[in-house]
N, C-alpha and C positions, 0 to 999 in steps of 0.2 A: 529632631526631624528637619531635613533640609527645606528651605523655603520654597524650592521648586516642586515639592511633592505634597501629597495629602490634599489634592485639589478636588477630590470627589465631592466635597461639601458644596463647592461652587460650580463645578462642571458636570453636566449630565453625560451619561454614556452616549457614545456616537460610533456607529459602524460606517465603513466606507459605503458610498452609494453603490447600489446594484442596479443593473439594467432591468427594465421592466420585463416581466415574464413573457408578455406577448412578443417582445423583441428578441430576447435572448434564446428562446426555444426555436428560433429560426436558423441558428448557427451553432458552432461548437467553440466559440470564443469564450474566454474566462468571463464570468458574469460580474465579478466585483472589481471596481476601480480601486487602485491603491490610494491610501491617504496622501494628501499633500504634506509637506514637511511640517507645517504649522499644526495641522490637525493631529499628526503623529505625536508631536511634542506635547500638545495639550492633553491628549488621551493618556499618554504615558504618565503625565503628572498626577493623574487620578489615583495612582498606585498608593496604597496605604503603608507600604514598606513594613509588612508584618514581621514580628519577631520570629514567628513560625510560619513561613510562607507555604501555604497549602498548594499554591500554584506550582511551586517547584517540587513539592512532595509527590504530587500526582502526575508530574511529567516523567515519562519513562526514561528520558535521557538525563533527568536531573537538571534541566535547564535553569541557570541562575537568573531567573526572570526579573526579580526586583532590581538587581544590579543594572542590567542593561536597560530596563525601563527608566531608571533614574538618570542614567547617562543620556538617553534619548531626550528626556524632559529638559535636561540642561544644555541640549544642543551639542553634546559630545558624541557625535554620531560614529566617528571612526572608532573611538574607544568602545562604544556600545557594540559595534560590529565585531571587534576583536574579542570582546568578552563572550558574545553569543557563539561565534564560530569556534572558540576554544573548547566549548563543551558539546556543541551539536555539529556533527560533520555535514549534515545536509539541511541547514535551516531554511533555505529557499523552498525546499520540498515540504517540510513540516509546517511552515507558515501557511501553506496552501491547503494541504489535505488532512492535517491532523483534526480529529473530532474534538476541537477545543471545548465544546459544550459539555463533553464527557470527561475531559481531563483538566487542564489548567484553569480555563475560564469557568467551568462548572463548579470548581472548588475554590474559586476566589472568595476571600472573606467578604468583599463588597457585594458579590452576588448573593451570598447567603444572608447578608444583612439587609438586602432589599435596595441597595444603591445601584445595582447593575455592575456586572463584572468589568474589569479593565479589558479592553479589546486587544488581548495579547497577540492573537494570531495575525490580525491586520497590521499591528505594529511590526511584528517579525517579518512579514512579507515585504512591507514597505522598506524596512531597514536593509534587508538583504538585496532588494532591487537597487537601492541607492548605492550600496557597496559595490555591486557589479558596475553600475553606471559610472561611478567615480574612479574605477580602476583600482580599487583597494584589493580585489581578489586576484592576486598575482599567482602565477604558477609556483609550485613548491620548489625550493632549492635547499635540500637537506644539508645540514652542517657537514656531514660526512657520508659517503656512500658505503654501504655494507655489501659484502659479497653474497650473503644468504639470499636465496630465491624463494619466493612464495607464489604458488598458483592458487587462484581463486576461481571456483566453479560457480558461475552465476553473476550477473551484473545488475541485480536488483538493489534495493536500498541497503541490505546487509553487506553484499559484496562490494558496493561502491564505497560505503563508509569505512569498511575495513581496509580497502585499497588506499584510501586517503590517509588514514592514520599510519599505516605501514610505510607508505612512501614518505610521510613527514619525517620519519626517523631514518630514512635512507635505504630501506630494503628494495630489492629488485622484484617488482610485482608484475605478474601477467594475469589478466582476467580472461577466462574462457566463457563465451556466451553462445548458447545453442541457436538463438534467433539471429536475424540479419541486422538487428540494431541493438545497441547496448541500452540497458535501463530496466530490463525485466518488466514487472507489472506496471512500473511507472510509465513505460513507453507503450506497452501493449497490454491494456487492461484498465487503466484509469483514464476516463474520457478527458479530452482536451479542455472542456469547459471547467473542469476542476484543476487540472494541471497541464498548462500549456507545454507542448512537447519541446519547444525551444529551450525551456528551463532545464529539462533533463539532458538534452543534447549539449547545452552549454556546459554543464557540469562534467559530462563525459569528455568533451574536448579539453577542458581545463585539466582533468586528470591525465589525459594523454600528453598535454604540454608539460605536465609535472613529471613525466617519465614513466607513467603506468602504461604498459602494453595491453592492448585489447585485441583478442582474437575472436572474430564473429563466425557464425555458421559452423560451430564446432561442438558437437554433442559428445560429451564424455561417455564412453562405453560403446560408441558407434564410430565416430570419426577419430577418436583418440582414446586409447585404453586408460583406465584409472591406474593400472599398474605402471604404465610408462610415465604417467604424471608424477606418481610417487617417486619413481626412480630419478626423474629429471630435476625435481624441486625438493628443497629442504623441508618445506611444509606445504600441505594442501588444505585450503579452507573450502568447505562445501557450503554454498549459499544459494542453492537451486530454487528455493521457494517450494510451494506446493500447488499443483495445477489440476490434479484429477478431481473432477466434479463429484460431489457427494450424490449418492443415489437415494431414491425415494421408495424403492420397491413398489412403484406405481404401475398399475396395469397400463400397458401401452407405452411405458417410458422409453423403451429401446427402439421405438418406431422412428420414422423419418420426421415426424412433426415436432419433436422436442429439440430445442436448441439449448446448448450449454452456455453459461454466461461468459466464460473466458474466450472461447473462439468467437462468440458473437461480438464482444467488445473489441477483440483483436482485429476482426475484419473491419469494424467501424474505424478504428484507429489507423489501419493501413490505408483505407480510402482517404481519410483526412490528410494523411502524410503524403498523398499523391501517388501511391503505389498502383500499378496496373493490376486490376482484378477482373477475371473473366466474368462476362455478363451473367452466366448461370450461377456462379458463386455469389456474385453481388446481389442477385435477386433472392437467393436462398437466405442470406444473412441480413437482409434489409427488412425493416418493419414498415416500409412505405405502403400506405393504403390498407394496412392490415389491422385487425382487432387483436391486440396483443395482451396476453396475460403473463405476468411475471410472478414466479413462485419464490417467496423468501422475504425477509424483513431486515437484512443487514445492509451495509454500505454498498456491496456489490449489486444487490437488488435495486438500490436507488440509482446506481450508475446505469443499470439496464433500462429502468423505466424512463429515465431522463434522456437516454440515448435514443430510445424508441420514439419519444416525442419529437426529437430533432430530426429523425429520419422521415417524419411525415406519417406516423401511424394514424389510422382512423380513430382508434381509441386505445388507451393504455390503462390496464387494471392490475393492481398488485394484490395478491392474495397472501395472507399471513395467518398461521394457525393459532397464534396467541393474540392478546389484545394489544392496543397501541402502546401502552406503558411498558410492555415486555419486549418491544422491538430492540434488537441489539445495535442497530445503526444510529448514526447521528440524528438527533431531533431536527437540527437545522436542515439536513438533507431531505428529510421527510417534508418539512415545510416548503422547501424550494420546489420539490416535486409536485406538491399539491398546487402551488402557485402556477406551475406550468401546465396544469390540467390533468395530472395523474389522479386516478380514483383508487382509494384503498378500501379493501374489505377485510375486516379482522375476524378472528375466530372461524376461519375457513381452512380446512385441511383437504388438499386434493387427494382423491382416491383412484382416479382413472383418467387417462388421456383418451378422448373420443376421436377416432379417425375414420375416414372413409377411403376406400381404395379407388384410385382414379385410373382410367384407361390411359394408354400412352398418348402424349401430346408433344408439341414442340418443347414444352417446359420440363418434360420428364427426363430422367437419366437413361443411359443406354440399357439399363435393366428392363425397360419397357413399362414399368409401373412405379408410381409413388403413392405414399399415403399422405393425405392432407388432413390437417387438424380441423375438427369442427367444434370442439368444445372440451371442457374439463368438468369432470364430475367431482363435486366437493361435499365434504361432510361438515356440518355445523359443529362447532366446539364450544366448550365452556371452560372457564378457568377453575382449576382445582387448588390443591394444597401445594406448598413449596417443596421442591425436590431436594436431594442432597447437595446439588450445585447452587442452591439458593434461588433458583428460578422457579416460577410458578408453572406447574404442569397444565397442559391443555387436555381436556377429556371430551370424548365424543358425546353428542346429544343424540341418543338413539332415535332412528326414524326421521332425522332431519338431514336430508340430502337434496341437492339440486344440481342442475347442469348449467354451466356458464359457457355461452357460445363464444368462440374465438377462432382466429385463423393462424395464430402463432403463439407458442408457449415457450417461455425462456426459463430455464431452471437456474436459480441463483441461490443455492442453499449452502454455499461455502465449498471449500476444497480440501482434499486429502492428499497425503504424501504418495508419490510414486514408489515403487519397490526398488529403491536405489541399490541394495545389495545385488539384486538380479541385473539391473541395468548396468551397473559398474563391474559386474562379474567379480564381486568382492564379498563373499559370504561372511567374512569376519567383521564387516562394517556393523557396529552395534546399533540396534533399533529398539524402539519402545513397542508396546502392544498396539499403538496407533500407527505404526509404520514410520514415525518420525525418527530422526537420529538421536541417539543417546550421548550426551556430553556431560562433563563435570562443570558446573558453574562456580565462579564467574568466568573462568578462563576459556570455556567453550571447547575444551579438548576432549576428544573421544578416547576410547580405550585402544584405538589403533594408532600405533606410533606415528607421530608427525601429522596426524589428521585432525582437523578442527571442523566445527560446523556452527552456523549461526542463522538466525532469521526464522522464517516460517517452517523450514525443514526441521528445525528443532522444536519450535514453539507450537507448530500447527498454524493454520490460517489465522492471521492476526493483523494488527495495525502496522503501517509502514514505520511509524516512530519506534515501535518495539524492535523491528528489524534493524533500524539504524543503531539503536542501543546495543543490540547483541553483536552487530558488526564491529562496533568500537570495542566492546568487551573482548571479542575474539582477537582483535589486533593487539590489545594489551597482553593477552594470554600468549599469543604467538611471539611477541617481542620478548616476553619473560622466558619462554622456552628456548628461543634461539640464543639469548644472552646466557642462559644457564648452560647450554650446550657449548658455547664458545669458551665460557669460563672453565668448564670441565676439561676441554682440550688443552687449554693453556696450562692448567694445573698438571695434567698428565705429561705434557711436554717438559715442564720444569722438573717433574719427578724423574723422567727418563734421563735428563741431563745430569742430575745429581747422581 
């Protein structure tokens, strides 16, 4: 064991300082300060350098965590950065928004033994910011340019990580994005207090400086046909993500009073980014002065409750149909939300949205009337046996219902895939029973010639780090396919000459 490591015996676990809840809920700035360099090295030195590193095993991208922690501990920061970025295409993103408590840190041997995990996420964030500050993150200059062209549909984590890896080896890459900014869910969907928008914008600029073309406001199937995309490019990678909100089959769900999580978070992000938003739209999508109820228990629900607090909600209540231990989101996110004043009620399943019809006022739409929420009817639940998916089922307690008063309800129950075969006018695009795209792993190639897919549109709504992993997998698969195609042409040419 190197003398710089194994210091968990002498050094206690330490996380970066976080701003006090009363202060941080007044703005949308990131809440955690970065480590200073000395703290980063000391915390890195706590790593036990396990023979079987569970932190790496439970990291979706297979991050070589022990190696770059050791390099950090020894002050070899540039080497640490190069090791980290060789494996993870977007480490500055993952260091901020990965649920480390469920992945690398939650499975750290030190955490399991009671010594407290190595603060891997904080070190990763600090290391990447140091790399950008020092100018180590220079635009890519491939050793040779390749003539093959790749179109990537979607600029979220899967699309950007694939673009990076493909450009590294010299392919001509163009990213098509339906929104007016690149970044997908990272720019419109994840609040700034978790992921500062300049971090995403900086990476997009770097990719453009590296030779990746980005076309905004281009919806495939509407502004440009999928058929023309396939005709113009050697390969197409679909990385659109999933954005259709899951339904509840809730009485009153389709009324005006229910807000879907993604457009709610998108409007908040647009206002933070300085976009001009009509007063009526701003009022509709703001929680200011309202009693807010958020339905759901995942990370999107946590983003919604914490955004509502920052918008000045009168109160914020999160309803979840299972118990606290069954929540799928990060435990740390729940803790931060509670620190900021969010109230959680567990074992509560919504059954109806209570609304009252209002006469036309200055606040109503041109239709003359609107429906205003006045509450949610909920059914009390109890935990039952585990289902086939390993999760404990929630069962209704007969006769136990109540009405929860509120002025605003936000549905944060996850997302489903859009009907891409219909949107792209390509019925041969292979899909699963859940509407996601069907591919062969690990190459991420579909049954449609020259078409690959990665990220949530394949996996379903999941973690950003999984999208990064699949974007990199797709890049490797695309490279192998194009290399194979080039080799075949060469062989055919040699055969013709003979």
